[in-house]
C-alpha positions, -999 to +999 in steps of 0.1 A: -352+135-595-384+134-615-404+127-584-390+158-567-398+179-598-434+167-597-437+175-560-423+210-566-448+216-594-476+204-572-466+227-543-462+256-566-496+252-581-512+248-547-496+281-535-508+299-567-543+285-562-542+296-525-537+332-537-563+330-565-591+314-544-586+337-514-587+369-535-616+356-556-636+346-526-631+380-509-642+398-541-674+377-544-682+382-508-684+420-512-722+423-510-725+404-477-694+420-461-702+456-469-740+459-469-752+460-432-788+452-444-778+422-465-796+398-442-830+414-449-825+422-486-797+400-499-816+374-520-804+391-553-767+385-544-770+350-530-755+332-560-725+355-558-720+348-521-724+311-527-697+312-553-675+331-528-680+302-503-671+277-531-638+294-538-630+296-500-637+259-497-611+254-525-588+277-505-591+254-475-582+224-496-552+242-510-540+252-476-542+217-464-526+205-496-495+227-492-490+214-457-493+177-467-470+180-498-443+200-480-442+179-449-422+149-463-396+173-476-393+195-445-393+167-419-358+155-432-343+187-416-364+190-384-394+168-379-408+186-349-408+220-368-423+203-399-451+190-377-456+225-364-460+239-399-488+213-406-505+221-373-506+259-379-517+254-415-545+232-403-555+258-377-556+284-405-578+262-426-601+256-397-605+293-390-613+299-427-639+271-426-656+287-396-658+320-415-674+303-445-700+287-422-708+320-405-715+337-439-736+308-452-756+311-419-764+347-429-777+334-462-799+309-444-813+335-421-821+357-451-843+328-464-860+326-431-866+364-431-882+362-465-905+333-455-919+349-424-951+369-425-941+397-401-904+392-394-887+415-369-859+432-390-840+444-359-835+408-346-823+396-379-799+425-383-784+418-349-780+382-358-764+390-391-740+415-375-729+389-350-723+363-377-704+388-398-682+397-368-674+360-365-663+359-401-642+390-396-624+376-366-617+343-383-604+362-413-580+380-390-568+350-370-567+324-398-549+340-428-530+364-404-522+351-370-521+314-377-504+319-411-474+337-395-459+307-375-464+282-404-447+306-428-418+313-405-411+277-397-414+266-433-390+294-443-365+283-415-365+248-429-361+259-465-333+282-454-315+253-436-321+229-465-310+254-492-338+239-514-348+274-527-329+307-532-321+327-500-342+357-510-373+336-511-367+323-475-358+358-463-393+370-475-409+342-454-387+348-424-397+385-424-433+380-436-444+354-411-438+374-380-451+406-396-484+391-406-489+378-370-479+412-356-505+427-379-532+405-364-523+415-329-522+452-337-557+450-353-569+430-322-558+459-299-574+485-322-542+502-334-557+503-369-585+485-389-578+452-406-585+467-440-561+496-439-528+509-454-507+495-425-525+462-428-517+460-465-480+470-459-475+442-433-492+417-455-470+423-486-439+403-475-459+371-469-478+375-501-445+381-520-430+350-503-458+327-513-459+340-549-421+339-554-419+304-538-447+292-561-430+307-592-396+293-583-410+258-578-430+259-610-401+271-631-370+256-616-382+232-589-361+225-558-323+230-557-303+198-553-307+190-517-277+186-494-276+157-470-304+160-444-294+174-410-278+149-386-274+157-349-238+159-337-241+129-314-253+108-343-222+118-363-200+104-335-220+071-336-215+069-373-178+075-370-175+048-344-192+023-366-169+030-395-139+025-372 
């Protein structure tokens, strides 16, 4: 019982850190994300961008951490689906890592620009725009498209196990598909990623992660019922008892 409580607290803290690090990183990245000329004049904001990268690296660790700590619990109810949650979470973390590297590459190119005697600004600006686009696409497909399936499968298993209240799992069951649909709509140009519709479709998954974290930190898991056993195995068990 104490071990389950400790695991619940760990998972809750990891989810809270996921939200904190992702929001903090995005705020710190503001100069490099919204100034098209950053690559030729961004030295004054470099420390801020580097701190943004640091917080996003922590984000990657917390994303992987949630997958690792949840897996032993979820696999009792469906091991294949539990593996799926880990795979999509790792895919999300990989996308975020690529985005971090693309922004750090812009910082490196800024150093090269400042060192050159007669640097061609247009070439650097094109390279910076390309790297920024890489970050924007990874930001869309990592914390949106890849997040959706992992959230949905995790919520399915939590719903089956009854380890957390139903309203928490309902948020995940709705929020997972919605955040993936959001990524597809942005891909096809229906609306920009940073928009009112993008915010609306992201709210359920955000509410799911926060409510799950708070629930686990405050109350932990519910008393777990017996793990799922396939029907054919029940007949085998009955035969052994006879």
